[in-house]
N, C-alpha and C positions, 0 to 999 in steps of 0.2 A: 294102407294108411292106418295109423292107430286112431283111437277115439278122439284124442285131442285134435289131431289134424283134421278129422272129419267135421267136428263141431266148429272149428275155426273157419273151415272152408264154407260151411253153411252160413256162418255169420257174415263173411265177406260177400257171399253171393245173394244174401237177403232171402234165404229160405229157412224153414224150421225143421228140426229133427224131432219127431215125437218120441216120447218115452212111454211105454205101456207097462203099467203095474200088473203083477201076476199074484193075486191073493190066493188063487187055487191052481195047483200044478197043471191040471188039464187045459187051462186057458192058454198055455204057452204055444201049443201046436197051432191052433187057428190064428193066433197073432202073427206067428212067423209065416204061416201059409199065405195070409192076406198080404203081407209085405212083399213076399216073393211074387205073388200073382199080379200085383199092381206095379211091379218093378220099382218099389219104393224102399226107403231105408228108415229104420227106427231102432230104438234101444229097447231091449227087454229088461225090465227092472223089478226089483223087490225091495220093499222097505221093512224095517224091523217090525213095525206094527202088523205087517201082513203075515208074519209067522207067529206073532204073539196073539193076534186077535182074529185071524182068518185061518186058512189051511194051506199055506205055502210051505209049512213044516219047518224049514230052516234055510239059511243062505246056502248051505252045502247042498241041500236037496234041489234048490233052484239051479245051482251051478251044474249039478249032475244032469238034470233034465235038459238044460240048455246045451250041454256038450253033445247030447244025443240028437238035438233038433236044429242046431245053429246053422245059419247060412251066412257066411262072412261077406257075401256080396250085398246082404240086406240087413244084417243085424250086428249089434254088439251087446255085451252084458254089462249092466250098470247097477250099482248098489245105491238105492234111493235112501231117503231119510234114515240116518243113524243119529238119533238125538243125543245130546249131552244130558239134557233133562227131558223126559218123555211127556206125552200128553196127560199122564196121570201124576206128574210132578216127581217122578222117580229118577234119581241119578243113574245114568247108564254107563257101563264100561265101554265107552264108544271106541277107544283105541283097540281093545281086544276084538270087538265086532269087525271093525274095518280091517285090521290086520288079518283076521281069518278070511275075509273076502278076498283080499289081495293074494293070499296063499291059495285060494280056490279059483283063481283065474278071472276075477272081475276086472273089467277093462276101464272102468271109471268108478269113482266112489263119492258119496256125499256125507259130509258131516253137517249136522243141523245144530248150531249153537244159538239159534234165534231166541231162545228163552234166557240167554245169559246177558250180562252187561256187554257193551261194545268191546271193552278191553279183554274180558274173559273169552268172548267169541273169537276175537283176533288170535289170542294165545292158543286156544284149543285147535283152531283151524290151522294155524302155522305148524303145530305139532303133527297134524295129519298130513299136511303138504310135505313135510320132511320125510315121513314114513313112505308116502306114495311115490316120491321121487325115486326111491330105490328100485321101484317096479316100473318106472316110466309110465305111470298111470296118472291121469288128470283128476283134480279134486273139484267138486262142487260144494259151495257153502251157501248159507242162507242168512240174510240180513233183513230185519223187519219181521212183522208178525203176519204170516199167511194163516188166517183163522180157519176153523172148521174141524180140527181134530180134537179140540179140547172137550172135556166132559161138560154136559149141560148145554143149554141153548145159547146160541150166539146173541150178542146185542143186536139191535136193529142194524141191518146192513146199510140202509140209506144213511143213517147217522154216522156209521163208521166211514163210509165213503166220503161224505161231505166234510167230515172233520179231519180226514186223512189219518185217523188214529191207527198206529201200527205200520203206516207206510214206510218204506225204506227211505232214509234220508240220503239225498244225492251226495252231500258232503261226507257223510259217514261212509258211503259206498266207496268213494275215492280213497279214503284213509284205510278202510278195511282191505281193499284189494292190494294196496301198496304194502301194508304191513303184514298181511297174512300170506300173501303169495297165491291165493286161490286162483284156479284156472277159469272157473265159471261162477256166476253169482245168481242165486235165486232171489227174486225181489218181490216185495209186497206193494202192489199198485192198484188194489181193488179186487184182486183174485182171491178165491177162497177154496180150501180143500173140501172134498166131499165128506159128509158125516160118516163116522165109523162106529158110532154107538149102535146098540141093538135097536133102540127106538128110532133112530134117525137114518140108518144106512139105506133103507128102501124108499125113503121119501124122495120126491123129485128135487133135484138140486136147484138151489136158487140161481137165477140168471145174474151172474156177476158182470160188472162193467170194468173197464180198464181206463185209468187216468193216463191217457197218451202223453199229455204235456208233462206230467210228472216223470213218466218213463223216459222221455227224451232227455230230461235233465240228468237222470241217473246214467243213461247211456253215454252222454257227453263226458261225464267225469270218471266213470268206472273203467272204461277202456278194455273190458273183457266181454266175452259172450254172456248174455243174460238169459235166465231161465224163468219160465212162467209155470208155476205150479197151479193145480186146480183148473186144468184146461177144459174140463167138461162144463158145458152150460154157458160158456162165454160166447156171445154173438160173433159170427164169422167176421164181421167188419172190424171188430176190436182185435181179433186174432191177427188178421192180415195187416192191420195198421201197426200192431205191436212188433211184428217181424221187421217192419221198416225202421224201427227204432231200437234195434239191438237184441230182440228176443231170438235166440238161435236154437233153443230146446224148449219143448212144451210137454208137460207131463199130463197123461190121460189115465184115469183110473175108473171113475164111476161109470163112464159111458160104455165100458166093456164089462165091468163087474156086475152091474145090475141085470143086463140081459142074461148073463151066465146063471146068476142066482135064480132069476125068475123062471128060466127054462129047466133048471136042474131036476125038479120033481118028475119031469118026463124022460130023464135019462141024461147021462154024460154026453152022448153023441149029439143029442138035441141042443144041449147047452153049448157045446163047442160050435155047432152051426150058428147059434145065435151070436156068439162072439165074432165069428167070421163075418157075418152080415153086418154087424155093428162096425167092424174094422173097415169094411169096404166103404161104408157111408162116411166114416171119419176121413179116410185117405182121399176119397174122390170128391166129396162134397163139402166137408168142413175145413180140413187143413190144406186141401188142394196140393197134395204132394205126390200124386201119381207120377211115376217115372223120375222121382227125385234121385234115385240111384245113379242114373246116367249123368246128372249134374254134379253130384258129389264125387263120383269116381272118374269123371271125364277130365280132360286136360283143362288147365286154366285158360 
């Protein structure tokens, strides 16, 4: 099955596919090893900010490493956030980035036009959908403001949550999916990204909540698999409930990046072991996806 078929099956079956970000190349091996050892399935991912602000080097370097390590019974390669306007307010040549990824074997791609107006986001996403269709590759887009990557400190989380500021509008989601043709939609429902600033990236991530009622409204109108970014730090009860209401893909970064960075002074091997242990906890105790490979690749 291709990635589109796998994610759609997860959506129908009511299970989630985790995507694991790789900001440092040596993290990839323990991520894939843990998925294999637990008979689970997940996406190996890299976002533009991870080769700009961390050490994944480039989308080509990630692809080359993945080709050496991949296990198609347990993994696929996904291009995470390629913003139209990045976290520093800089306009990005997003079409060039995504086209390079498609030429380098990425099996799903994400355009992030969330800092644009609704009409501009639709237009840019539609352009990427048309490009990706030539490769038979699904597209993920984002609507709403999933906070956390911006420079400076976030406003009060509780105030943001109560006001629903930046939350994805259910009506806009329906229009966005219909007019852009996106395959999957990343939504803002209380989730936040982990900090990437030098000052904040080692701080404990705040414990985010999910507005399940709001998510259910989006799910009813959008009609495509939904994606939860910022999966680290969200209570398990919210994660499991969100899967019942349309979340088919959950992005995880901080929960495996911080153990790697904290252990790295003792050597790469020690840091890789820390990632492996963190992966086992996530798969077995947080996301509850051990043996998900059998569900996804078994008969309907």
